[in-house]
Each structure stands twice: as C-alpha cells, then as structure tokens.
N, C-alpha and C positions, 0 to 999 in steps of 0.2 A: 370564661376560664380565668381564674384569678389565683394568686398566691399570696400568702400572708407575708407581711414585712418581717424579714429575718436578717440578722446582721452578718452571719457567716456564710461563705460560699456553700458549705455542706448543708446548712440549714435551708438555704434558698433552693438548692437542687432537690432536697427532700420534699419541700413544699410543692415544687413543680412536678416532681415524680408522682406524688399523691394525686394531684389534679389529673395528670395524664393517665394514671391507672384507673381512675373513675371513668374518664372518657373512653378508655380502651374497653372497659367492661360493658359499656352501653352499645358498642358496635358488635352486633351478633355475628356478622359475616367474618369480620377480622378475628374475632375471638375463636370462631370455629376453625379458621385456617391456621391460626397460630397454635391452638391447643390440640386439635384432633388429627389434622393431616399428618404431622410428623410422627404421631403415635401409631397410625394405621399403616402407612406406606412401608416402613421397614419390616414390619411383621410379615407382610406379604412376600418379602424377598427370601424367606427361609428356604422355600422349595427350590428357588433358583440357585441359592448358595449351596444346597445339598447336591446339586447336579454339576457343580464346578469341579474341575480337576485341580485340587490344591496341593498335590504332592510336590514336595521340594520348596514350597513357599513359606513353611512354618506357620500357616494359617489353618483355621478350622471354621466351621459354620458360625460359631459364636464370634470369633474375631473378624469375620467378614461382615456380619449383620450389625453388630454393636456399633462400630465406628460409623457405618452408614446411617444408623438411626440418629446418632448425635449430629451428623452432617445435615440430615434433613431438618433437625430441630434448629440449627443455625440458619438454614436457608429460609424456613418458613416462619418460625416463631420470632426470629430476630430480624433478618434482612428484609423479607417481604413485608412483614407487619410494620416495621419501623419506616420503611420507604413510604408507605401510605400515610403514616403519622406525620412525617415531615411535610409531605405535600399538602395534607389536609390543614395542618396548622398554619402553613404559609398562606393558603388560599382563604382561610377564615380570618386573616390578619392577626392571628394570635401571636406569631413570632414578632411582628412589627410592634405590637403593643408591649410585649415583654421587654423589648430593647429600650423602651422609654423608662423602665423602672430600674431597680438596683441590680438586676441580673446582668451578668456579663455574657458576651456571645458564647464562649465555651461552656458556661454554666447552663445556658438555654439548650444547647445541643445535647449536652450530657444528661441534663435533667429529663429531657424528652425521651432519651434512650433508656433510662433506668428501668421502667416497667417491662419493656420487651426483653432487656438483658436478664432481669430477675426471673421472668417466665422461662427464658431459655435455660438458665441455670437449673431451676427446679425440674424442668422437663428432662434435661440431660441426666440429672441424678436419678430420676424415676426410671428412665430408659436404661441407664447403666445397671441398676439393681435388677430390673426386670429381665434384661437380656442375660445378665450374669447367672441368674437363677434358671430361667426357662431354657436358655440355649447352652447352659453349662460352660459359659465363657470363663468362669472363675474370676479371681482377682487379677488386677493388672500387674504385670511383671515389673514395670517401671512406672509407677503412679505419677512421678514428677513430670514425665513426658506427656501423660494424658492430661494433667492439669495445665501444663504449658500449652498444649494444643488447643484446649478449650478456651483458655484465657486469650490466646492469640486470635482465635476465631470470633469470640465475642467482641473484641475491640475492632478487629478488621471489618467485620460485617456491619457493625454499627456505623463505622465511618463510610463504608460503601453505600449503606442505606441513605446517609445524608447526601452523598453525591448523586445517587439515583433519584432521590426525592426532589433534589434541587433542579434537575433537568426535566422533571415531569411537569406537564402543564396543569393537570388536574389530578384529583385523587383517583379517579378511575384509570387514567393513563399511567399512574404510578404502578399499578398492578401489571400493566403491559410492559412497562419499561424494566421491571425487575425480572421478567421472564427469561430474557437471553442469558443472563448470568446463572439463573437457576437451572435452566436446561443444560447449559455447557458444563456446569458443575456436576449435575447428576450423571451425565454421560462420561465426562473426562476426568473427574476427580476421584474416582474409585468408589463411588456410592453403589453403582450397579455391578461394575466389573473392577475388582481390585487391580491397582497398577502392577502388582506382582505377577499377574497372569497375562498382562498385555505384552505385545511385542516390545522389545527394548526401545526401538526408535519412537514408537507411539507413546510409550510411558515417559520417555525423556522430555517430550513436548507437553504431555498432560500434567506432569509434575510441576509445571510453572504456573498452572491456573491458581486463582486465589484460594480455593478450598482445599486443593491438593496437599499442601504442607500441613494443614490442620488435620486432615484425615490420616496422613502419614504418621504424624506424631502420636495421634490417638491409637491407631492400629498397631504401630510398631511398639508403642509403650505398653499396650495391653498384651500383645503376643510375645514381647521380648525379642523381636527380630530386628530392631533398629540399632545400627551401630552409632557410635558417638559422632562419626563423620557425617553420616546421613541425617542424624538428628540436628546437627549444626547447620547443614545445608537447608533442611526444611524450615528451621527457625529463621534463617537468613531470608528465605523466600517470603515467609509470612511477614517478617518485619518490613521488607521492601514494599510489599503490597499495602501494608498499614501506613507507612510513611507517605506513599504515593496518594492514598485515599485522604489522609489528613491534610496533605498539601492542597489537594483539589478542593476540599471543604473550605479551607482558609482562603483560597483564591477565588472560588466561584460560587460558593453557597449563596442562594437567593433568599432574602428575608421578606420580600414583597411578592404579591401575585404576579405571575407571568402574563403578559398581554400579547 
C-alpha cells in the first residue's frame, strides 16, 4: 500500500483514502458486513415496531425504524468495519511504514477512516430516503438535529473504532472486540426498543451509552419531539464520548503489531 507524495494534509489524506478504499473493496466479507447487514436488519424490525405501544411518545413506525436503521449503519459500516481496518493495517506494518513518510499521525488515522465514513454517509442517505418513502416517515421536523446526530455519530464511532482496533491483537479478534459495544448499543440505545417506551430509570441509564445521544438526536429531530434542553443534553453526552475516545487514541493507539 503506497500513497503518492502530496504537499498538503488534505491531499495526503485523499491519497491514503483512495488506497484504503481499494483495499476495502477487495475484502468481500468486510464489504458484505458493511454494505448489506445494516440495510437488511432494520427492515426486519418493521413488524416489531408495528406491535409497540407508541401512544403518548410522539413516535410512529417510521420514526422508530428509521433512526434504528441509521444506528445500524454507524455500528456496522463505520465502527465494526473500521475497527478491522485499523487492526489489519497495524499487523501488516502499514501504519508503521506510513509514519516514516510525510503523513502525520492524525492524517493517517483520519485518512484510513475516510472510506468507511463515506460509505456510512451514503448508506444513511439511502436508508433515510427509503424509510421516508416506504414507511411514510416524511421529512424531518428538525433536520439540523438529524445532521448533528449523524455527524456526531460518524466522528465518535470512528474514534471508538481506533480505540477498539488498537486493543485488538489480530484482525480476527477485532471483530470479537467490537461485539460488546455493538450488542450493548443494539439493546440499550433505542435500536430495538426506543428509550421513550422504556421505564424511566432504565432509560436514564441507557441514554448515557455512546450511541444513545446519536439516536436521540436523529429520532427527536425527525419526529419533532426533542426539546432544546434534551437536544443540548444529548449533544453534551455525544461530545463527552468523542473527547474521551480521542483522548484514548492519542494516549494509547498502537502503531506496531502487538506481541
């Protein structure tokens, strides 16, 4: 894997991202997990959503399923896929070689993340349009909150992927290491059961999970049920997780194979 000599940080990251996208396309298993799993799982949730008692929540089937679909995209297309990328590039000594060139450490980490982030963005756009049409979710009531939630999720889970990839010994173990956060997020962050229908004490704990503020911003922004205070609280939680993840990357990210 090599990148052309470029004089600007943006140019260097673009060159690295192109190389990463090529390698990503050659990995059929990762490509399948990133592209198709998030597209299929949420659509199977429609029947479950139709059986929920949503009275008094301000939600309907569309605003239950659509944010969940975007949450799955962040978990699989961004977090899980990128965790494997960081672990694989470290074990292949790619990261170590890149550090000997013009690329700076943040450029290497960001450049490696760009393909997964772009795939996540495209997937979220497709899912949003599809769910809005097929599930009659309509247009978002507060689109700025939806955009804020997606942006926060993309940055946060890219940083969390770098943390998880760093503590994974091999590429195979990276998939295992990413599972706890994925399972906890699916169960407790409102993907299967919206926080609005959970008992208050359970919801107050679950809303502190990394994906919860992202789903809350997207769902509340789409349904128009999120107050300014709740939006500020969700944003603060997302920022806190992002800052914590970035600190962990700066402090403990590994550039060489684990022995």
